[in-house]
N, C-alpha and C positions, 0 to 999 in steps of 0.2 A: 566487748569488742568482737567483731566477726572473726571466725577462724580463717586463717589463710591456708589453703591446701598446699601440701608439699609438692615439690616438682615431680616426685615419683607418682603421686596420686593423680596429678593433672595430666600425666601422660598415659593413662590407662588405654590399653589397646581396645578400640571400639568394636573389634571383631571377636574378642575373647573374654573380656573381663566383666566384672559387675558394673551396673549402671550407677553412676554417682548422682545423688540428689543433693545439690549444693546449697539450695536456698536456706537461709538462716531464719526459719519460720518461728523459732522460739524467741527471736529478737523483734521481728516485724512481720506482720501478716498483711497480705493483699486481700482486702475485703470485696473490692469491686474493680472490674476492668471496663474501660470504654475503648473499643477498637474502631478506628476509621481507616479502612483499607481499600486499595484499588488493585484490581487484578490486571496484570500486564501480560497478555498472551504472547506478544512479540518477543519480549525478553525472558519470559517464563519466570517472572518475579511477582511478588506481592509487596506493595509498599504503602507506607502511611505512618500512622502514629497509634500509640496505645497510652492511655492515661490510667495510672494506678492510684487507687484510694487506699491508704495504708493505716494500720493500727498497730501500736507497739504490742509485741507478743507477751506471753505469760512470763518468759524469762526464766523458766525453771531450769535447773541444772541438768535434769534428766527426765525424759518421758519414760514412764514405766508401763508395762502392760496393764496394771491395775489402776492407772490414773483415770481421771474423769474423762468423759467422752470427748474425743477430739473434734475440732471443727466448730466448737461452740464459741459464742461471743466472749471476748475477753475485754476487760475494762482497761483503757489506757491510763497511764499515770496522770494524776490530777495536776502535776506540775510539768511545765514545759521548760526544757533546758534552752538557755539562750546561747547562740553561737559565740565563741570567743571573739572578742573585738580585735580584728586584724584589719590591716589596710585592704580595702576592696580592690580586686584586680579586674580591670576592664580591658580584655584583650582586643587589640586592633587587628583586623584581618591583614595578612601579608598580601603582597601583590599576587594576584591570581588565585587567592584562596577562595574556596567555595563558601557562599553565605550559609549553606547548610551545616558548615563546620563551626563557624564562629558568628555569633550575633552580637553586634556592637552595643555596648553600654547597658543593655537591659538584662539579658540572661547570658551569663558567661558559662563556659564549660571548658574542660580540657580532656581530650581523649588520650589516655596514657597507653603507649605502645612502644615496641622496639626497646631501645636502651633505657627509656624512661620507666620500664616495668620495674626496674630495681628500686627506684625511688618510691613507686607505688607500694611495693612490699614493705619498704622501710617505714612508710607512713601508717602502716596498719595498726601500730600500737597507740597512735595518737587520736585517730578519728574513727567514728563508727562507719562500718561498711555494710551497706545493704547488698546482699548477694541474691541474684536471681538466676534461675536455670535458663541457660541460653546456649545455642549451638548453631553455627552456620547462619548467623544474622549479621548484616552490615548496619551497625548502629552509627548514626551521624550526629545525634544531638540528644542531650538529656536536660530537661529544664523543670523547674518548680512551677506549679500552677497557682495563680493568684485567685483562690476561691473567694476571697473577700470582695473581689471586684464584681462578682455575680450578684445582681440586685436581689434576687429571691433568697439568697443565702442568709441575709440579715434577719429574715423573719424567723429563723431557727433560734434566735436569741430572745424572742419575745417573752418567753416564760422563765428566762434566767433570773435567779434571785440576785446574782452579782454579775457585773460586767466581766468579760475575760481579762486575765492579767495582761499587762503591757507586753506586746510582742507575741501574744499567744492567740490572737484572734483567729488565724487560719486553722490552728490546731483545734480550737474549740468548735469552729464551724464544721470541720470534717468529722469530728467526734460526734456531734449532734446529728449530722447527716446520716452517718452510719447507724446511729441508734434509733432512727425513725421506725415506728411500728410497721409491721407488714400490711396493716390496713391502709397505710399511706404509701404503698410501693409506687404508685403512679407518680405522685408528687416527688418521691425520692429519685426515681429514674429521670424525671424531667430535670431535676437539679444536677444530677450526674452529667447529663448531656450538656447543660449550660456550662458547667465547670470545665468540661473537656475542651471547650473552645475558648476558655478564658486565657488572657495573656499571662506571662510570667511576671512576678512582682518587680516593680521598678527598682533597679539597683540591687537585685538579688545576688547573694554570694554564689560563686561558681560551683557547679556540680561537675565533678570529674568522674570519668568512668573508664573501666578497663575490662577487656574481654580476654578470656582464655578459651580452651577447647569446650568447656562445659558450662561456663557461667559468665554473667555480666555483673560487674561489681561497681557500686555507686557510692560516692562520698560527697558530703557538703563540708566545705572548709570550716573548721572551728567547731564542728558538731561531734561530740565524743560519745553520745549514747543514743539509743533509739528514741528516747523521749524528746530529743531536740531535732530529730530528723524531719524533713518536710513530709506532710501527710498526703500530698497530691503531687504526682510527678507525671510528666509527659516525655515519652521516649519516641524519637523519630528513627525509623529503621526501614530496612528492606530485606526480604528473604533472598536466598541464593538459589539459582536454578537446580542445583544438586542437593539442596537442603533436605535432610532425611525425614522431616515431618510431613511433607506433602509430596505427591506424585504428579508430575506433569507427563501426560501420556495421551493416547488417542482413545476415543470411544470405539465401540464396535462399528459405528458409522464412519469412522476415519476422521473424526473431528477432534480438535484439541480440547482437553479438559484438565482440571486439577482437583485433587481431593486429598483429604487426610486419610491415610490408609492404615492407621493403627500401628505406627512405627514404634519400635522398642524404645526410642527416645521420646515418645509422646509428642507434645506440641512445642517443645523448646526451640525448634527450628522454624516455627510459624510465628511465635511472639514470645518475648521475654516474660517469664512467669515464675510462679512457685509450683514446682512439680509434686512435692510430697503430698499424699492424699489428705493430710490433716489441714492443708491450706485450702479450705473450701471457700469459694467465692461466688458471687453473681457477676453477670456481665451484660453488656450491650455491645452490639457490633453493627456498623454500617459498612456494607461492601458495595463497591462500584464495579460494574463489569459491562462488557458490550451488550447492547440491547437484545441480541438474539440468544443470550445465554440465560440459563436458570441458575439461581444461587440458592442452595439448600444449606441451612445451618441447623445445629442442634438447639434451636430456640423454641420458646413456648408459643410464639405467635406464628400464624400462617400469613405470609407477607404478600401484599400486592405491591409490586415494584413501582417506584416513581421514575417515569421516563424523562430523561434530560435532553435538552436540545442538541447536545453533542452526539446523540445516538447511544449514549450510555444509559444504564439503568442503575438505580440506587435501591438497595435492599437493606432494611433495618430490622434486626432481630434482637431479642432480649431473653434473659432467664431471671426468675425471682427466687428459685431454689438454689441455695449455696451448693456447689459441686466442685470436685477437684478439677484443676485446669486441664487435665488429661482428657476430660469428657467433651471438651470443645471440638466440634466436628464441622468440617466444611466440604462442600462439593459444588464445583462450578463447571457446567458443561451445557451442551445443547440437548438437554434431556426433554422428554415429552411425557405428559401425564397419560397413563393408561386409563381406559374407560371400562366400566363394568358392562358386560353383555347380558341382555335380558335372558333369564332362565338358566344362567350358568353358575349361579352361586351354590356353594355347599351348604346343606342344612345347618342352621345355627342352634347350638345348645340353648335351651330355654331354662328359666329358673325352675319350672316345674319338673324338668328332667334332671335337675341337679339336686340329688338327695342330700340332705344335710349330713355333714360329717359328725360322728359321735365323739364324745369325750370331753370337749371343751367348747366354751363359747368365746367368741372373739370380739374385739372392738376396733374402732377406727383409730383412736389415739388414746394415750394414757397420760394421766397427770403425774405419774411417778417420774422422778428425776433420773433414777437408775432402774434397771430391770430388777424385778423381785426375784429372789432365789429361795422362797420359802415354800409353804404348803400349797396344795392345789387350790385351796379356797381363795388364795390371792388372785387367781386368774378367773374367778367366776363372777357372774353378775353383769357382764357387759354384752350387749347384743351386736350383731352385725350392723354396721352403720356408724355414722359420726358420733363420737363420744361427746359428752357435755363439757369436758374439761380440756385443758391445754395439752398439746403434744409435748413429748419429751425431747424434741430436737430444738435447734435454734429457731428463732421466730422467722417464718416465711409463710406466704399464702399456700397453705397445705391442702391438697385435694382430699386428704383423709378426714377433714373436718366438714366436708360439704355433702349434704344429703343427695344432691343431684349427681355428684360424682359416684357415690355408692350405687346409684341406680343405673349408671351408664355402663352397660356390659360391652358395648362396641363404641370405642372412641372414634372421632373423626379421623380419617386416614386417606392417604393418597399413595399411588405407586408411580414411580418415574423410571423411564428406560430410554435407551437409544431407539431410534425409529425402527431399525431392522429387527429388534427383538420384541416389539410391541405385540405382535400376534401371540407369541408364546407367553408373554407376561399376562396378557388378558385372558389366556386360556388356563393358566396354572396359578399364578400368584393372586390376581385380583379375586377370583372366586373363593379362595381359601382364607384370605386374610381376615374377613369378618368372623368366621367361625373360630379361628385361632385366638382372636382377641376375646371372644365370648367365653371360650374355654378357660383362658387365663383368669378372667374375672370370676368365673365360677369357682375356681380352685383357690385363688389368692386374694380376691377381694378387689377393692377400688384400684383402678389403674393409676399409678403414681404420676403419669404424665398426661396432658390434656389432649394430645393428638399424636399421630404417628405418620411419618413419611417413610416409604421404602424405596430404595434406589438400586437398580441393577448396575453395578460398577464395571469398569473395564476388565478385560479378560486377564490382565496381569495381577489382579487382586489375589493375595496369597491365602485366603481363607474362604470357607463357604459362606460366612456371614460375620458381621460385626455390629454390635448394638451400641448406640449412644442415646442420650436423652432426646426423645422425639424423632429419632431417625435411625433406620436400620439399613446397612449395606448388605446386599445379597450378591453372591457370585452367579454368573450366567450358568454355572454347572448345575444349579438346582432346577433349571428350566427343562432339562432333558428328560425324556421318557415319561412314565407315569408320575402323578403328583405326589407320591409318597415322600420322596426326598425333600421336595420343596415344602410340603406341609410340616414335616417334622422339624426342618430347619427354621421355619417361621416361628414355630412354638419355642424352640431353643432361644432365639434372639428376643422374642417377646418376654420370655421368663427373666431375661437380664434386667428388665425394667425394675423388677423387685430385688433380684440378687445380682449385684454387680453395679447397679446405678443408685437406686434410692436407698439401698443398703450396700455399702462398699467395704472393701477390705482396708483396714487401717495400715496394714503392712502389705505392700504389693507382692511380696514373695508368697503370700497365702492366696494364690490364684484359685485354689480349689473352692474358696468361699463364693467366687463368682461362677467359675466354669463347672465345678462339680454339681452345684445346685441347679444350674441351667440344664445340664445334661440329664439329671434326675427328673426335673420337671418337664423336660421335652417329651419324655415317654408318657407322663401322666396327661399332659395337655393334648398330645396327638391322639391318644386313646379316646379322649372326650370328643375331639373333633370328629373322629370316626364313629362316635356313638356306639362303641362296642359294648357287648354285655360283659358282666363281671368275669365270666368264664373266658370269653374271647380276649379281654384285656389282660388277664393273668397269663394266658398262653403267649400273647404278643410280648409282654414284659419279659418273660423267660427267654424268648428267642433273642430279643435285643440284648439282654444281659449276657447271654452266651457269646454273641458276636463281639461284644465289648471285652469280655473276658479273654477271648482269643487274641484280640488286638492288643490288650494290655500285656498279656503274656509274651507276645512277640516283641513288643517294644522294650520291655524291661530286659530282655535277653541281650539287646544291643545298646542300651543306654548306660551312660556313666552312672555310677551309684549316687553321686551327689544330685543328679538331675531326677532321681526317682523319689526324692524326699518332698513331701507336701509342705513342711514347715522347716525350711533350711536353716533359719536362725534359731530354731528350737526355743530355749527359755529366754533368749534375747529378742524374740519376735516383738516388734513394736517399739523397741528401744532405739533412741536416736542420740546424737551427740548433744553437747551443751547448746550448740547453736540451732539444733533441729536438723542438721544435715545427716544423711545416711546413704546407704547404697542398696540397690536391688540386686540380690545375689543372682548371678548368671543372667542378668537382664540383657546383656549384649551378646550372648552366645547365639551365633547365627542358626544353629540347628534347633534351638529351643522352640521357635514358633511352629515347627512342624511336629513337635512332640505332643502327645495327648495324655501324659501321665496325670496332670492336674485335673483334666476332664474325667478320666476314667477311674483313677484311684479315688478321687473325691466323690464321684457317683457311687462307687461301691461302698464307700464309708457310709453314705446316707442310706443305702439299702441295708447295710449291716445294722445301723441304728433303728431303721424301720422294722427290722425283724424282731426287735425287742418290744416295740410299742404297738405293732400292728400298722398296716399300711394306711388305713383311713385315719386312725388316731395321729399318725405322723403328719399327714397332710394338714389336719386341723391344727397341729402344733406349729407347722410352718406359717400358717395364716396368723396365728397368735404372735409368733416371733416378728413377723412383718409389722403387726399393729404396734408393737413396742419399740422396734428399732428403726422404723423408716426415718429417713433423713439423717442417719448417723453412720459412723464407721465402726466396724467391729473387728475383733480378733477371733480366732477359732474358739478360744475359751469362753467367750461371751455366749456363743450358741450352745456349746457343749454343757456348760454349767447350768444354763437355763433348762436345757432338756433333762439333765439328770435330776434337777430339783423339781421339775414339773411331773416327772414320772419316777417317783421314789422307788417303785417296785423294781425298776431295772437295776438300781444299785444293789438291792438285796439279791439280785440274780448275778451279781459279780461284775457289772459294768462300771468302770471307774474312769475318771478323767485321765489318770496316770496310765491306765491300760490303753486307752484310745491313743494317747500320745505315742506310747511305745510301739504299738502294733501298726498304726495307720499314718501318723503325721510325722514322726521323727525318724523313721527307719526306712531304708530302701527295701525293695523286694515286694513280695505278695503275702499279705496276712493269711494265716492258716484258715480262718473262716471262709475266705474267698475260694481257696482251693477245694474245700469240702463242699461248698454250696454249688460250685460249678458242675459237680457230678449230678446234682438234682435237676439242673436246667437241661441236661442231656436227655432226661426222661420226659420232657414236656411234649405234648402232641405235635406241635408244629415242627419241633426238632426231630422227633421220631420219623415224621413224614420225609424229611430231608435225608435222614440216614438210610431210609428204605430206597429212595431214589439214587443215592450215591452207590449203594450196593448194585442196583441195576446197571448204572453206568460203568462200574468197574467190570462187571460180567460182560457187558457189551464191548468194552474196550479190549478186554483180553481175548474175546472172540474175534476181534479185528486185528490182532497182533500180526506182525510181519511173519510170513512163512506159514500162517494158519490157512489151511484149506477149508473153504466154506462152500457149501452147496446151496443152490437156489432153494429157498423155502426154509433155510436154517432158522430155528426159533429165535436165535440171538439177534437176527436181523429184524424181528418184528416185536420189539419191546414196546410196551405202552408206557410212556413216561407221563407222570402226573403234572398238571399245571400247578405252578406255585407263585406265591407273592414275591415282590422284589427282595425282601430280606431273606426269605427262604432261598431264593436264587443265589444271593450273595454267599450264604452259608454253604450251599451246594458247591459253588465254584471254589470256595476256600478249601473244602474237603477234597475236591478233585485235584487241587494243587499239590496235595500230598502224594499223589500217584507219580511214580518214577517216569512212566512212559504213557503217552497217548498219541495215537496215530493221527495223521492229517484227516483221514476219513471220519474218525470219531469226533474230532474237534469241529469239523464241518457240520456233522449231525447235531452236535451240541448247540452250535450257534443257531441252526435253523429251528431246532426244537423249541428254544426259548426266545427266538427272535432277538438275540442279544444286542444287535446293533441299534435297536429302538428302545432299549432299557435305560434306566437312570444311570447317572455317573458312577454310583457305587458299584453297580453290576458291571458296567463297562470296564471299570478299573480292574476287577478280578478277572474278567475275560482277557484283558490285555496282558495280565500277568501269566495266564495260561499260554497265550500266544507266544510270549517271550520265552517262557520256560521250555516249551516244546518246539521252538523255532518253526512255528507255523507261518511260513512266508506269505501264504495266500491272504492272511489277515494283518499283515504289517501296516497296511493303510489304516486299519482301525487304531493301531497303536499311535501312528503319526497324528491322526485326527484328534485322538484323546489328549496327547501332549500339547497340542496347539490350543484346543478348546477348553481344556480343564487344567489350567496352570495351578489352580488351588489344590489339586489332588495328585499331580503327576510327578512331583519332585523325585521320589524314590524309584519311580519306574525308570528314570534315566540310569540310576545305579544298577538296576537289574539288567538293562541292556548292555551296559559296559562290562559287568561281571561275567557275562556269558562268554566273553572272549571270542565272539563270532564277528567277523569283519563286516558282514552285512548289517547286523544289529547295531554295531558301534557306529557305522556310517549313518544309520537311521537316527541314532541319538544325536549325533553331531549336526545332522541336517535340521532336525526339529529345534535344537538349541539355537542354531543360527537364525532360524525364522522367528523364534520367540524372544530372544534375549533383549532386544531393544525395549520391549514393554514389560519385561519381567520385574516382579517385585525384587528389591535389592537383596533381601535375605535369601530368596529362592535362587537368584542369580549367583550369589556367593557359594551356596551349597552345590548347585549343579555344575558350576565352573570347576570346582574342585574334583567332582566326579569325572568330568569329561576331559579337562585339559591336562 
C-alpha cells in the first residue's frame, strides 16, 4: 500500500522546509514518458497530456547506501493481479459539466477534492495508490491506455512460448515493450508514440485521482497492489501561470518567453512525474508553439520543426539515455542562432598537445556489474576508446561504446540568443565553445551527449549557468568584459555532462558530487583552453584557489551550521522510506540557491585528495571513474572507496573514509588542511604581484587622505601601477575592501587605472562593493547598472546598500528593486524583498 502523508507533512512551508519527494518509486517506476504539449503565451500556460509507461518496482522495504545501483531495470512480477469484481460505474456528466472532466461510458474517473478527501484517505488501506510528484498543475482527467489496440504491439508476442494469461495482455505487452534491446530503440520509440494516442480500454474501471500540495495520487478501483495496476496511463493537465517549475518572462528583446529555470521543486509543476533521482526514465516530447518561436529541449536530436497551416510549429524531441525527470529542460522564445565569424575562433587543443596522463589506463566501458575495489591490477589493460564488453549501466545506446564518439573532440553545437545580444555572443561565446569542448574531451574522454545547444537566458536568471543534457543555459553576465569569465563558465557547465548528468548523485543532498567536481574541472579545462604551460597553470590554479578560499571563509561566517555540511543525512544518505519517498534536506530554503558551500567545499575536498595522489594521477583517476560509473547514480562513498582502493599508498599515509567523512562531509566549518594550505597560495607569484600592488594603493590612498597637504610633483602622485589579469584585479579589489577609508579621488584613479567599467561581472561586482562601502556617489550609476544587468550576482549587494543606513543608498536599492522585481527569479525576489521591505 502507498503511504499516505500526514497533514503536518503535507503542509510543509515551501519557503523554509525540506523538499518532499513523494513518489512511491519502490512500488512503481515510470520507465518512459510521452509528452504532447502546447505553449499558450496568451494565458501563460502549457497544456496537453503525458503518457506514463510503468513497471512495478523492486518493493524492497528499505534502500540502503550499499544496495545495488539504482535506476537499473527491474523485473515486474510474472503474475498480474486481477481487479476485484465490482459493479462498473459509468458516470453520466451533469448538466453543464465539462467533457474534459467526465468521459461517458468508456473511461471513467473521479477527481477527489474538498470534503471527499476524507473518503480518499479512508480508502488508502484497500487500494494501491500510485503517487507522483506534482505541484501547481490543473489535472482534468486520468485514463488507462489500451496498448493492445495498437497493431504493432502484437508483434512483441511473436516469440512468446506461452500466450499471456487471461486479462494480462496489456501488462505483458508493456513489459515486453520496456524490455526491448537498445539496438531496437527506434522501433521502441515508434511504438511508444503509437500507444500514446491509443484510446482507453472499452468499459475500463474508473481511475480516481487526488491532488495535494506536493503530489498527484492515482487509484484504480479494485486494484490492491502494484502488480495489478495499469502499465500505461494518460494524464490530461495544464500548468498554472505562477507554477514554480517554469518562468514566463521577457527576453532582452522584450518578447515573451518561457523556460525551466532550475527551480528547487524541479519539474513537478511542468508535468506529473517521479522526482527521486533513482526514477531514471527516457522520454519523448512533442511541443507545439507559434511559428516564430524556437523550441529548445534537452533532447538528443536537433529538430527541424514541422510548420502547420494554423501558423504553429511542431517540435518533436526524444532521449534514449535513462535520466532523472529533473533533467528535462525546456526553453521557448524568439531566440536566434549565433554564427561563427571567420578568424575569431580560439585555438583548439589537439591530441598531440594533450600529453597522456600517467598512472592508469582507462576504458570506455566495463563489463563489471559493480566497481572493483581491489588491487591496481584490476584497472589495467584497457585502452582509451570503446571496450569490447558491455557497459555496467542499464541498456541504452551508449556513446562510450562507439569508436567515432571517442574520436569526436568537438561535438556539434549551436548558440542561441536574443537579437540584441548576438554581437556579444558571436564575439565571446561562439569562438570559445569549440575549444572548451575539445579541452573537456582531452581530460575526460568521450562526450556523453551527442550535441550541445547553448542559450543566453533572460536577465532574471538567478545563476551564471545551468547544465542539462544537450543544453546549457548561460547568464548574460558572462558576456561582459574580457572572455575570461565566459570561458571558465563554459568549462564549468560542460564538465557537468560528466559529473552531474551522466554520473548523478543518488541523494540530492550530496550536491558536491555535481558542483564540487564541476568547479574543480572548470580550472583544469580552462587552463587547457588557454594552453598554459605547466608553470603558468600552477600559478593560475593557486590564484583561483585563494579567491575561492576567501569566498568560502566569508560565506561560512554567515551561514547556518546545518547549511555548511556536504552530507547532511550523514550515515542515512541514500536511505528512503518503504515506498521510496524521501526529502531533500533544506531543499526549499530560499537562501540556499545563493550559497556556494557545496561548490567550494567540494572543490577543496577534491584538491585535498589530489594532494595525496598528485594532480595528473588524480585526473587520470577521474577519467577511470567516469568509464566505470557513467550512466549510473552514485553516493560519496562510491567515489571515495574506489579512490582509496585504487591508490593503496594513500591509506598507508593515513587517509581513511572515516576521516574524510568527519573532516569534510559530515561537519560544518573549514577543515584544518584547508587553513594550512591557504597560506601556501599566498606565496604564489600571481598573488604576490597583487599584494605588491595593494601596498602601492594603500600608500597612494594614505597620501590622498583628507587634510594631507600635497605638493605638485609629490612622488605618491606618480605611482606606476602594474597591469593585471581579471582574477588578479578581483583579488586586488577584495583586499582593498579591507581598508577602512578610501577617498573619492583614489577611487576615481582606481577606476581609471584598470578601466573597471569595461571589466567582467566579477570585477564589476567588487568595484560596486567598494563604491557602496565608501559612499562614492559619482559611481552610483555603476551600482544601478550592475543590479539591473547582473541579477544572477547582485542579490547581496542589495543588503550592503541597506546596511549602510544611508538614505541615498537605500533609495538606490529600492529604485533598482522596483525596476527589476517583475522579472526577478522567485528565490532572488524573496531574499531581496526581505532585505528591502
